[in-house]
C-alpha positions in Angstrom: 10.2 -17.5 22.6 7.1 -19.0 24.2 5.2 -21.9 22.6 2.8 -20.8 19.9 -1.0 -20.7 20.7 -2.7 -23.8 19.9 -6.3 -22.3 19.7 -7.5 -18.7 18.6 -10.4 -17.3 20.5 -13.0 -15.4 18.6 -15.9 -13.6 20.4 -19.3 -15.4 19.9 -21.7 -14.5 17.3 -18.8 -12.6 15.3 -20.2 -13.9 12.0 -23.9 -14.0 12.4 -25.1 -11.6 9.9 -23.2 -12.4 6.5 -26.3 -12.3 4.1 -26.7 -8.7 2.7 -30.1 -8.0 0.6 -28.3 -8.5 -2.8 -27.1 -12.0 -1.8 -30.7 -12.9 -0.8 -32.0 -11.6 -4.2 -29.2 -13.3 -5.9 -30.0 -16.6 -4.5 -33.7 -16.2 -5.3 -32.8 -15.6 -9.0 -30.6 -18.5 -9.1 -33.4 -20.6 -7.9 -35.8 -19.2 -10.3 -33.3 -19.6 -13.2 -32.1 -23.2 -12.3 -34.5 -25.1 -14.7 -33.1 -23.1 -17.4 -29.4 -23.8 -16.5 -27.5 -26.5 -18.4 -24.4 -26.5 -16.1 -22.6 -24.6 -13.4 -19.3 -23.4 -12.9 -18.6 -23.7 -9.1 -15.9 -21.3 -8.4 -13.8 -21.8 -5.2 -10.7 -20.0 -3.7 -8.0 -22.5 -3.6 -6.8 -21.2 -0.3 -10.1 -22.5 1.2 -11.0 -25.1 -1.0 -13.0 -27.1 1.6 -14.9 -24.5 3.3 -15.2 -21.7 0.8 -18.6 -22.5 -0.6 -22.3 -21.8 0.4 -24.4 -24.7 1.3 -27.4 -22.7 -0.1 -25.8 -22.2 -3.5 -24.4 -25.9 -3.6 -28.0 -27.3 -2.7 -29.7 -25.0 -5.2 -27.6 -26.2 -8.1 -27.3 -29.8 -7.1 -28.3 -32.2 -9.8 -26.9 -30.0 -12.7 -23.8 -30.7 -14.3 -21.0 -29.2 -12.3 -17.3 -28.3 -12.8 -15.4 -27.0 -9.7 -12.9 -24.4 -10.6 -10.2 -23.8 -8.1 -9.1 -20.4 -8.7 -6.0 -18.6 -7.4 -4.1 -21.9 -7.2 -0.8 -20.2 -7.6 -1.2 -18.8 -4.2 -0.9 -22.2 -2.5 1.8 -24.9 -2.5 1.5 -27.7 -5.3 1.7 -30.4 -3.0 -0.9 -29.0 -0.7 -3.2 -28.3 -3.6 -2.8 -32.0 -4.6 -3.9 -33.0 -1.2 -6.9 -30.7 -1.3 -7.9 -32.1 -4.6 -7.7 -35.6 -3.2 -10.0 -34.8 -0.4 -12.4 -33.1 -2.8 -12.3 -36.2 -5.2 -13.4 -38.5 -2.1 -16.1 -36.0 -0.9 -17.3 -35.1 -4.4 -16.3 -38.2 -6.6 -18.6 -37.2 -9.6 -17.5 -33.6 -10.0 -14.6 -32.7 -12.0 -12.0 -30.4 -10.8 -9.8 -27.8 -12.8 -7.5 -25.2 -11.5 -6.8 -21.6 -12.5 -4.3 -19.0 -11.3 -4.8 -15.3 -10.2 -2.2 -14.1 -12.7 -2.3 -10.3 -13.4 -1.4 -11.2 -17.1 -4.6 -12.5 -19.1 -2.3 -15.1 -21.0 -1.0 -16.5 -17.7 -4.8 -17.1 -16.6 -5.9 -18.3 -20.0 -3.2 -21.1 -19.9 -5.2 -22.6 -17.3 -8.7 -21.5 -17.9 -8.8 -23.1 -21.4 -9.5 -26.5 -19.8 -12.7 -25.1 -18.2 -15.3 -25.1 -21.1 -14.1 -28.5 -22.7 -14.5 -30.2 -19.3 -17.9 -28.6 -18.8 -19.1 -29.7 -22.3 -18.0 -33.3 -21.5 -20.4 -33.3 -18.5 -23.7 -31.9 -20.3 -26.1 -34.2 -22.3 -26.6 -32.5 -25.4 -29.5 -34.5 -26.6 -31.3 -33.5 -23.4 -30.4 -29.9 -23.7 -31.7 -29.9 -27.6 -35.1 -31.4 -26.3 -35.4 -28.6 -23.8 -34.8 -25.9 -26.3 -37.0 -27.5 -28.7 -39.8 -27.6 -26.2 -39.3 -23.9 -25.7 -39.2 -23.2 -29.4 -35.8 -22.1 -29.3 -32.7 -23.0 -31.3 -29.8 -24.9 -29.6 -27.6 -23.3 -27.2 -26.1 -23.8 -23.8 -26.6 -21.7 -20.8 -24.1 -21.9 -17.9 -24.0 -20.1 -14.6 -20.8 -19.1 -12.7 -21.3 -19.3 -9.1 -19.4 -19.0 -5.8 -18.8 -17.0 -2.6 -17.7 -13.3 -2.8 -14.2 -12.4 -4.3 -13.4 -15.8 -5.5 -12.9 -14.8 -9.0 -16.2 -15.6 -10.9 -15.9 -12.5 -13.1 -12.3 -13.2 -14.0 -13.4 -16.8 -15.2 -16.1 -15.3 -17.3 -13.6 -12.8 -18.9 -11.4 -15.6 -19.6 -14.0 -17.9 -21.1 -15.0 -15.0 -23.5 -11.3 -14.2 -24.5 -10.4 -17.9 -25.2 -13.4 -19.2 -26.9 -15.1 -16.0 -28.5 -11.9 -14.1 -29.3 -13.3 -11.0 -27.6 -11.0 -8.9 -25.6 -11.9 -6.5 -22.8 -14.0 -7.4 -19.6 -17.5 -8.2 -20.0 -18.0 -8.1 -16.3 -16.3 -6.1 -13.8 -13.4 -7.3 -11.8 -12.6 -6.2 -8.2 -10.3 -7.0 -5.3 -13.1 -6.3 -2.8 -16.3 -8.6 -2.2 -19.7 -7.3 -3.7 -18.6 -6.1 -7.2 -21.2 -8.1 -8.8 -24.5 -7.5 -7.0 -27.1 -9.1 -9.3 -27.6 -11.9 -11.6 -26.5 -10.1 -15.1 -27.6 -10.6 -18.7 -26.1 -13.7 -20.5 -22.6 -13.4 -22.0 -21.7 -15.2 -25.1 -18.4 -17.1 -24.6 -18.5 -19.4 -27.6 -20.0 -19.8 -31.0 -19.3 -23.5 -31.6 -21.2 -24.6 -29.9 -23.2 -21.6 -28.9 -22.4 -20.9 -25.2 -23.8 -18.1 -22.9 -22.7 -17.8 -19.4 -24.6 -15.9 -16.5 -22.7 -14.1 -13.8 -24.1 -14.1 -10.2 -23.3 -12.1 -7.1 -21.2 -13.8 -4.6 -23.3 -15.7 -1.9 -22.5 -16.6 1.6 -24.7 -18.6 3.9 -27.1 -16.4 6.1 -24.8 -17.4 9.3 -21.5 -18.8 9.8 -21.6 -20.7 13.0 -17.9 -21.8 12.8 -15.8 -18.9 13.8 -12.7 -20.5 12.3 -14.3 -20.4 9.0 -15.3 -16.9 9.4 -11.8 -15.9 9.9 -10.6 -17.6 6.9 -13.2 -16.0 4.9 -12.3 -12.5 6.4 -8.6 -13.4 5.7 -8.8 -13.8 2.1 -11.3 -10.9 1.6 -14.5 -12.7 1.3 -15.9 -10.9 4.4 -15.1 -7.3 4.7 -12.5 -6.8 7.4 -14.3 -4.1 9.3 -16.9 -6.6 10.2 -14.5 -8.1 13.0 -11.7 -5.4 13.3 -8.4 -5.4 11.5 -6.5 -6.1 14.6 -8.3 -9.4 15.4 -7.9 -10.4 11.7 -3.9 -9.8 11.6 -3.8 -11.4 14.9 -5.3 -14.5 13.4 -3.0 -14.1 10.3 -0.2 -14.3 12.8 -1.6 -17.3 14.6 -2.2 -19.0 11.2 1.4 -18.2 9.8 3.1 -19.7 13.1 0.6 -22.8 12.9 1.5 -23.4 9.5 5.3 -22.8 10.1 5.3 -20.1 7.6 8.0 -18.0 9.0 8.8 -15.7 5.9 7.6 -12.7 8.1 10.7 -13.0 10.4 13.0 -12.4 7.8 10.9 -9.8 6.0 10.3 -7.9 9.3 14.1 -8.1 10.2 13.1 -10.0 13.4 15.5 -12.4 15.5 12.8 -15.1 15.7 9.2 -15.9 15.2 6.8 -14.3 17.6 3.4 -15.1 18.8 2.6 -11.4 20.0 1.0 -9.4 17.6 1.9 -6.1 19.3 5.8 -7.1 19.0 5.1 -8.0 15.3 3.3 -4.8 14.7 6.1 -2.8 16.2 8.5 -4.6 13.9 6.3 -3.7 10.8 6.4 0.0 11.8 10.2 0.0 12.0 10.2 -1.9 8.7 8.0 0.5 6.6 8.8 3.9 8.6 5.0 3.9 9.8 5.5 6.6 12.5 3.3 9.5 13.8 4.4 12.5 15.3 6.6 12.0 18.4 7.9 8.8 16.8 4.7 6.7 17.9 4.1 3.8 15.6 1.2 4.0 13.2 -0.6 0.7 14.2 -3.4 1.0 11.7 -1.1 1.6 8.7 1.2 -1.3 10.0 -1.8 -3.5 10.1 -3.0 -2.8 6.7 0.6 -3.4 5.4 0.8 -6.7 7.2 -2.7 -8.0 5.7 -1.8 -6.7 2.4 1.6 -8.5 2.5 -0.3 -11.9 2.9 -2.9 -11.2 0.2 -0.1 -10.1 -2.1 1.6 -13.5 -1.6 4.6 -12.1 0.2 4.3 -14.0 3.5 4.3 -17.6 2.5 1.7 -19.9 0.6 -0.7 -22.2 2.4 -4.1 -23.8 2.2 -6.0 -22.4 5.4 -8.4 -25.5 5.4 -5.4 -27.9 5.9 -4.3 -29.0 9.4 -0.4 -28.9 9.4 -0.2 -32.4 10.8 -2.5 -33.7 8.1 -0.2 -31.9 5.3 2.9 -33.4 7.2 1.6 -36.9 7.0 0.5 -36.6 3.5 3.8 -35.2 2.4 5.5 -38.1 4.1 3.2 -40.5 2.5 4.0 -39.0 -0.9 7.7 -39.0 -0.3 7.4 -42.7 0.6 5.4 -43.6 -2.6 8.1 -41.7 -4.7 10.9 -43.9 -3.2 8.7 -47.0 -3.7 8.0 -46.0 -7.4 11.9 -45.4 -7.9 12.7 -48.8 -6.4 10.1 -50.4 -8.5 11.6 -48.7 -11.6 15.1 -49.7 -10.8 13.8 -53.4 -10.1 12.0 -53.3 -13.5 15.1 -52.2 -15.1 17.1 -55.0 -13.7 14.4 -57.6 -14.5 14.3 -56.4 -18.1 18.2 -56.6 -18.2 18.6 -59.8 -16.2 21.5 -61.2 -18.5 24.2 -59.9 -16.3 22.4 -61.5 -13.1 22.5 -65.0 -15.1 26.2 -64.6 -15.8 26.9 -64.3 -12.0 24.4 -67.2 -11.2 26.7 -69.4 -13.6 24.3 -69.7 -16.2 26.8 -67.9 -18.8 30.5 -68.2 -19.1 30.9 -64.5 -20.0 29.6 -61.1 -18.9 29.0 -60.2 -22.3 25.3 -59.6 -23.3 24.0 -62.2 -25.7 22.9 -61.1 -29.1 19.0 -60.9 -29.6 19.1 -63.9 -31.8 20.9 -66.3 -29.5 19.1 -68.1 -26.5 20.2 -69.0 -23.1 21.3 -72.5 -24.3 23.3 -71.1 -27.1 25.0 -68.6 -25.0 25.8 -71.1 -22.3 27.2 -73.7 -24.7 30.8 -74.7 -23.5 33.9 -74.2 -25.9 34.9 -77.8 -25.5 31.4 -79.0 -26.7 31.4 -76.8 -29.7 35.0 -77.8 -30.6 34.1 -81.7 -30.4 30.9 -81.1 -32.5 32.9 -79.2 -35.1 35.7 -82.1 -35.1 33.0 -85.0 -35.4 31.2 -83.1 -38.3 34.5 -82.6 -40.2 35.6 -86.2 -39.7 32.3 -87.4 -41.1 
C-alpha cells in the first residue's frame, strides 16, 4: 500500500453558489426580527463545530444572549469533543455550550436537551425583557430563536424543548434528514409556561459563498450541502481521504479488505462485492456502492471523528490529557501519603513502632521511650 494522500484537490469554484432564495429571505426576516428576540440557540453539528456556522447569521445575532448547542455529539469521540469545546471556549469565552445527541429515541435526546433552556434563562436579563415588553404594551414572555446551518438539528431542538418544558408530544416542526426542510421563519411555538417562553424556528442559512473548498466538502459530507452539487464520486473520495487521514480504518474490516486503501475505485469494488451491488454481466453498480458507502458514514458505521480537527492536534491533545491524568494520579498518591505520614515518621526514627498513633496522642506521646515511662512511674510511686 502506498502512502496516503496529504492533500485533497477540489475543483475551483465548486461551492460558489450556496445561497438559495429561501436562505436570503430567512436571513432578512431574522434581521428584521432581531430587535424583538431575547436569546438565541445557535445549533452546530458536533462533527464540524468550528466551521459549521454562517458568519452572516452570527453577525446578525451578535450582542444577544447566545447559547451554543453542539448537536449530534454522539457521532464524535468524547475526547475529541472536549478538545473542540476547549477551542470554542477560547474563541467565544462568553458563550455557554451544551451538547445534545441525535438519538432516534426522544428520551435519549431529552436527557441532554433538558439543560438547554435553564442555561439560556441564566444568560437573559429578565428586567430588561420586562421593560421591552412593557414599552410595547405586552405582558411578560421570552422570545427565543433557533438558528444554524441546514440539517444541523434545529427542529429537533425545538421539539425537544416543547416535550420537556411544555409536556407536549408530537412534532411542532418538521424534522428531515435532508437540508431545506424548514424554508421560512415560522410562527412562534410555546415551549414553556413558567416562565412563558416562545421559540421561533428559522431556515438553515449558509454564507452566500464558501471560498474554502475543504469546508465545503465537510458540509457536503454531513449532508448540509446536497451531494449532487459536487458529485457523489468526489464526495466519497473525500470521505475515504478523511477516514485515512483520521486513521479511521473500520471500513477495512467492514469491506473485508486486507489493508487500508487510498484508491476509491478499489474501495468501491470491495463495496460492490460486500453488498452484492452488481448489474447484468457481473458489472459493479458503482452508483449504488457509492450511496451505500456514504450512508455507512452518516449512519455511524465507519468510525467517529470531528472533521474540523487536525489529526496531529488531536494526537498532541490526547497525549497532554494522558500526562495530566498521570500527574493528577501522582498528586493523589502524594496527598494520600502526606495525610497518613505516621508510617514515614516511623521509618525516620521518630516513633519506636509502626503502629499508627491514636487521634488523641501527640508525636511526643508516641515517641516517649519505655524506660522513661518506667522511671517516671517508679519515682511517682516512691513519692
